[in-house]
C-alpha positions as CSV (number, residue, x, y, z in Angstrom):
1,M,-29.8,27.7,67.6
2,R,-26.8,28.8,65.6
3,F,-26.3,32.1,67.3
4,A,-26.9,30.9,71.0
5,R,-23.3,31.3,72.0
6,S,-23.0,35.0,70.8
7,V,-26.5,36.0,71.9
8,G,-26.0,34.4,75.4
9,L,-22.7,36.1,75.9
10,L,-24.1,39.4,74.8
11,L,-27.1,39.3,77.1
12,S,-24.9,38.1,80.0
13,A,-22.7,41.2,79.3
14,A,-25.8,43.4,79.3
15,A,-26.7,41.9,82.7
16,V,-23.3,42.7,84.0
17,V,-23.7,46.4,83.1
18,L,-27.1,46.4,84.7
19,W,-25.5,44.9,87.8
20,A,-22.8,47.6,87.9
21,Y,-25.4,50.4,87.5
22,G,-27.4,48.9,90.4
23,V,-24.5,48.8,92.7
24,T,-23.3,52.3,92.2
25,V,-26.4,54.2,91.2
26,L,-29.5,52.5,92.4
27,Q,-28.3,51.1,95.8
28,P,-27.3,54.4,97.3
29,L,-30.9,55.6,96.7
30,T,-32.2,52.9,99.0
31,E,-30.0,53.5,102.0
32,P,-31.3,55.7,104.8
33,I,-29.4,58.8,105.9
34,G,-29.0,57.8,109.5
35,P,-29.3,54.9,111.9
36,W,-32.1,56.4,114.0
37,S,-35.0,54.2,114.7
38,E,-37.7,56.5,113.2
39,R,-35.8,56.4,109.8
40,L,-35.3,52.6,109.7
41,P,-36.4,51.4,106.2
42,G,-39.6,49.4,105.6
43,N,-40.9,46.6,103.3
44,N,-39.1,46.3,100.0
45,A,-36.7,49.1,100.9
46,Y,-33.7,47.4,99.4
47,W,-35.3,46.9,95.9
48,A,-32.0,47.8,94.2
49,R,-30.5,44.7,95.9
50,D,-33.1,42.5,94.4
51,L,-32.7,44.0,91.0
52,R,-28.9,43.4,91.2
53,F,-29.4,39.8,92.3
54,M,-31.7,39.2,89.4
55,A,-29.1,40.7,87.1
56,I,-26.6,38.3,88.5
57,M,-29.1,35.4,87.8
58,A,-29.5,36.8,84.3
59,V,-25.7,36.5,83.8
60,A,-25.9,32.8,84.8
61,V,-28.9,32.2,82.5
62,G,-27.0,33.9,79.7
63,L,-24.1,31.5,80.2
64,V,-26.4,28.4,80.1
65,L,-27.7,29.8,76.8
66,A,-24.2,30.4,75.5
67,G,-23.3,26.8,76.4
68,R,-26.6,25.6,74.8
69,G,-27.4,23.7,78.0
70,H,-24.0,21.8,78.2
71,L,-23.3,20.5,81.7
72,R,-20.0,22.1,82.0
73,W,-21.3,25.6,81.1
74,S,-24.4,25.2,83.3
75,R,-22.3,24.1,86.4
76,S,-19.9,27.0,85.7
77,A,-22.8,29.4,85.4
78,V,-24.3,28.4,88.8
79,L,-20.8,28.6,90.4
80,L,-20.1,32.0,88.9
81,G,-23.5,33.2,90.2
82,G,-22.9,32.2,93.8
83,C,-19.5,33.7,93.8
84,W,-20.9,37.0,92.2
85,V,-23.6,37.3,94.9
86,A,-20.8,37.0,97.6
87,A,-18.7,39.6,95.7
88,D,-21.7,41.9,95.4
89,V,-22.3,41.8,99.3
90,A,-18.6,42.8,99.8
91,I,-18.8,45.6,97.2
92,D,-22.0,46.8,98.6
93,R,-20.3,47.1,102.0
94,V,-17.7,49.6,100.5
95,D,-20.5,51.8,99.0
96,P,-19.0,52.6,95.6
97,I,-20.6,55.7,93.9
98,G,-20.2,57.5,90.6
99,V,-19.6,57.0,86.9
100,R,-16.0,55.8,87.4
101,A,-17.1,53.1,89.9
102,T,-19.8,52.0,87.5
103,V,-17.4,51.7,84.6
104,L,-14.8,49.9,86.6
105,L,-17.3,47.3,87.9
106,A,-18.9,46.9,84.4
107,V,-15.4,46.4,82.8
108,G,-14.2,44.2,85.5
109,G,-17.4,42.0,85.4
110,C,-17.3,41.6,81.6
111,A,-13.5,40.6,81.9
112,V,-14.4,37.9,84.3
113,L,-17.3,36.8,82.2
114,G,-15.2,36.7,79.0
115,A,-12.3,34.9,80.8
116,L,-14.8,32.2,82.1
117,A,-16.4,31.9,78.6
118,A,-13.0,31.5,76.8
119,T,-11.9,28.9,79.2
120,L,-15.1,26.8,78.8
121,W,-14.9,27.2,75.0
122,W,-11.3,26.0,75.0
123,R,-12.0,23.0,77.1
124,E,-15.0,21.9,75.0
125,R,-13.3,22.3,71.4
126,G,-14.0,19.2,69.3
127,A,-16.9,18.0,71.5
128,P,-20.0,17.1,69.4
129,S,-22.4,19.3,71.5
130,A,-20.1,22.2,70.9
131,Q,-20.7,22.3,67.2
132,G,-23.3,25.0,66.1
133,G,-25.1,22.8,63.8
134,E,-25.8,20.0,66.1
135,A,-29.1,19.7,67.8
136,P,-28.9,19.8,71.6
137,S,-29.4,16.5,73.4
138,A,-32.4,15.7,75.6
139,A,-30.5,16.6,78.8
140,E,-29.3,19.9,77.3
141,R,-32.9,20.6,76.1
142,R,-34.2,20.1,79.7
143,T,-31.5,22.4,81.1
144,L,-32.3,25.2,78.5
145,T,-36.0,24.9,79.1
146,G,-35.4,25.0,82.9
147,A,-33.3,28.1,82.5
148,A,-36.1,29.7,80.3
149,C,-38.6,28.9,83.2
150,V,-36.3,30.5,85.8
151,A,-36.0,33.6,83.7
152,G,-39.7,33.6,83.1
153,V,-40.6,33.6,86.7
154,L,-37.9,36.2,87.5
155,T,-39.5,38.4,84.9
156,L,-42.6,38.5,87.0
157,V,-40.7,39.4,90.1
158,A,-38.7,42.2,88.3
159,A,-41.8,43.7,86.7
160,G,-43.8,43.7,89.9
161,I,-41.0,44.9,92.3
162,E,-42.1,47.7,94.7
163,S,-40.5,50.1,97.1
164,P,-42.0,51.8,100.3
165,T,-42.9,55.0,98.3
166,D,-42.9,53.9,94.7
167,R,-42.0,57.4,93.7
168,E,-38.4,56.7,92.6
169,P,-38.2,57.1,88.8
170,E,-35.1,54.9,88.9
171,L,-37.3,52.1,90.3
172,N,-39.3,52.0,87.2
173,Q,-36.3,52.2,84.9
174,G,-34.4,49.5,86.7
175,A,-37.4,47.2,86.9
176,L,-38.2,47.7,83.2
177,A,-34.7,47.1,82.0
178,T,-34.1,44.0,84.3
179,A,-37.5,42.5,83.3
180,A,-36.9,43.2,79.6
181,L,-33.5,41.4,79.7
182,L,-35.1,38.4,81.5
183,V,-37.8,38.2,78.8
184,V,-35.3,38.0,76.0
185,L,-33.3,35.5,77.9
186,A,-36.4,33.3,78.5
187,V,-37.4,33.4,74.9
188,G,-33.8,32.8,73.7
189,A,-33.4,29.8,76.0
190,A,-36.7,28.2,75.0
191,L,-36.0,28.7,71.2
192,A,-32.5,27.1,71.8
193,A,-34.1,24.2,73.6
194,A,-36.2,23.4,70.4
195,P,-35.2,20.2,68.5
196,A,-34.9,22.1,65.3
197,R,-35.2,25.7,64.3
198,S,-38.1,26.4,61.9
199,R,-39.7,29.6,60.4
200,A,-42.8,28.9,62.6
201,R,-40.8,28.7,65.9
202,V,-38.7,31.8,65.1
203,G,-42.0,33.8,64.4
204,L,-43.5,32.5,67.5
205,A,-40.4,33.6,69.5
206,A,-40.6,37.0,68.0
207,G,-44.3,37.4,68.8
208,L,-43.8,36.0,72.3
209,A,-41.0,38.4,73.1
210,V,-43.1,41.4,71.9
211,A,-46.2,40.4,73.8
212,A,-44.1,39.7,77.1
213,L,-42.4,43.1,76.7
214,V,-45.7,44.8,76.2
215,G,-47.0,42.9,79.3
216,V,-44.0,44.0,81.4
217,G,-44.8,47.7,80.5
218,L,-48.5,47.1,81.5
219,V,-47.5,45.6,84.8
220,R,-45.4,48.7,85.7
221,A,-48.2,51.0,84.5
222,V,-50.6,49.5,87.2
223,G,-50.4,51.0,90.6
224,P,-48.6,49.1,93.4
225,G,-50.7,46.6,95.3
226,T,-52.9,46.0,92.3
227,R,-50.4,44.1,90.1
228,L,-51.4,40.5,90.9
229,L,-53.7,40.0,87.9
230,P,-51.5,41.5,85.2
231,E,-48.5,39.7,86.6
232,T,-50.5,36.3,86.6
233,A,-51.6,37.0,82.9
234,L,-48.0,37.8,82.0
235,G,-46.7,34.7,83.6
236,A,-49.3,32.5,81.8
237,V,-48.4,34.0,78.4
238,L,-44.5,33.8,78.8
239,L,-44.3,30.4,80.4
240,T,-47.0,28.8,78.1
241,G,-45.0,30.4,75.2
242,V,-41.8,28.8,76.6
243,T,-43.4,25.4,76.3
244,L,-44.6,26.1,72.8
245,L,-41.1,27.1,71.7
246,A,-39.2,24.4,73.6
247,W,-41.3,21.2,73.4
248,D,-41.6,18.7,70.6
249,W,-44.0,19.2,67.8
250,P,-44.9,15.7,66.5
251,G,-46.1,15.9,62.9
252,G,-45.1,19.5,62.7
253,R,-47.6,20.9,65.2
254,P,-47.9,21.2,68.9
255,I,-49.8,18.7,71.1
256,W,-52.5,21.3,72.3
257,R,-53.8,19.2,75.2
258,H,-50.3,19.2,76.7
259,H,-49.9,22.9,76.2
260,A,-53.3,23.6,77.8
261,L,-52.1,21.8,80.9
262,A,-48.9,23.8,80.8
263,A,-51.0,27.0,80.5
264,L,-52.9,26.0,83.7
265,A,-49.6,25.5,85.6
266,A,-48.2,28.7,84.2
267,M,-51.2,30.6,85.5
268,L,-51.3,29.2,89.0
269,G,-47.8,27.9,89.6
270,P,-45.7,31.0,89.9
271,V,-48.0,32.8,92.4
272,A,-48.4,29.6,94.5
273,F,-44.6,29.0,94.5
274,L,-43.8,32.6,95.3
275,L,-46.1,32.5,98.3
276,A,-44.9,29.1,99.5
277,T,-41.3,30.5,99.5
278,A,-42.0,34.0,100.7
279,L,-43.9,33.0,103.9
280,P,-41.1,30.8,105.4
281,M,-38.5,33.5,104.7
282,M,-40.6,36.2,106.5
283,I,-41.4,34.0,109.5
284,L,-38.6,31.4,109.9
285,L,-35.6,32.2,107.8
286,P,-34.4,35.7,108.0
287,I,-32.2,35.5,104.8
288,G,-32.8,39.1,103.6
289,A,-31.9,40.4,107.1
290,T,-28.6,38.5,107.0
291,F,-27.7,40.0,103.7
292,T,-28.5,43.3,104.9
293,E,-26.3,42.9,107.9
294,L,-23.5,41.5,105.9
295,A,-23.6,44.5,103.5
296,G,-23.4,46.9,106.4
297,N,-26.9,48.4,105.8
298,S,-29.5,49.5,108.3
299,P,-31.9,46.8,109.3
300,I,-35.5,46.8,108.4
301,N,-38.1,48.2,110.8
302,A,-39.3,45.5,113.3
303,A,-42.9,46.0,112.2
304,D,-42.0,45.0,108.6
305,S,-40.0,42.2,107.0
306,D,-36.7,42.1,105.1
307,L,-37.7,39.8,102.3
308,L,-35.4,38.8,99.4
309,V,-37.8,38.6,96.7
310,S,-35.1,37.7,94.1
311,L,-34.4,34.5,95.9
312,C,-38.1,33.7,96.1
313,G,-38.2,34.2,92.3
314,L,-35.2,31.9,91.8
315,L,-36.7,29.0,93.9
316,S,-40.1,29.5,92.3
317,G,-38.5,29.4,88.8
318,L,-36.7,26.1,89.7
319,A,-40.0,24.8,90.9
320,M,-41.6,25.7,87.6
321,A,-38.8,24.1,85.7
322,L,-39.6,20.8,87.6
323,L,-43.1,21.1,86.1
324,L,-42.3,22.3,82.6
325,A,-38.8,21.4,81.7
326,R,-39.7,18.2,79.8
327,P,-39.5,19.2,76.2
328,V,-39.3,15.6,74.7
329,V,-42.7,13.8,74.2
330,T,-41.6,10.5,75.5
331,D,-40.0,12.3,78.6
332,R,-43.1,14.2,79.7
333,R,-45.4,13.4,82.5
């Protein structure tokens, strides 16, 4: 895709702004006033943290898109994401609040992103895969399709995120903005993974983006606790659309039986993987509680669980990538 670099960097910068807003505006809304036991937070209390972490993941996916799946860009994106999460925990411990803090964090984050992108661009000058007109290799296509799958599953998590009360207007705003950004990233990465850009694929990408954005709005419109069915439908549409965009079209048309199997995996896989990752975290691996402690926030009530749903979404997205990130016909199983 000719504009993958500029689009990817622009979307990454938008994710940085979302992250900064989450740190300084949304996070203070989720922190209890006092440490008294009767005021300890409950399930999903730190929803702002999950939205921030998903914004950080969106920064990484945008970098993968900007690098068109090149290994150096992808490795740097993963490393940046890990370092950014560590920095987020340290910043959260300081509790920055206000417009000035938002602007400083957004500008600083964009500066780091720009410096990394400039370094990567300078190092890859003259490489064949760096030329905008060259089609991505099979490995780069797999990376881009995998990134699209990760963004697709994270879209479901962001669209369905809840809080103990679900009465915060900022929760809906933050969830809609994060999910919408992830939709665009998923569609953009899938289109960049296509072997060649055609009018049909571009039209399909536009239609898929509109349908997924409408689906995100419908998920948020449904009451908490009843979002499983619309989330499942959204995941089926978005991830099946990713395969239609990214996979080969021998003879100029998709192999429909392959995409029918992909649709079945897209309908059942995300929910199954989210459950498979969430249950061990609630019972055996208190990762969310560890992050809460490192950030200096009040622990979750003992009767509830401190689940890091953004991490569940990331792991589930990687699992879906193993199933669907085989865009080449001869490489598909």
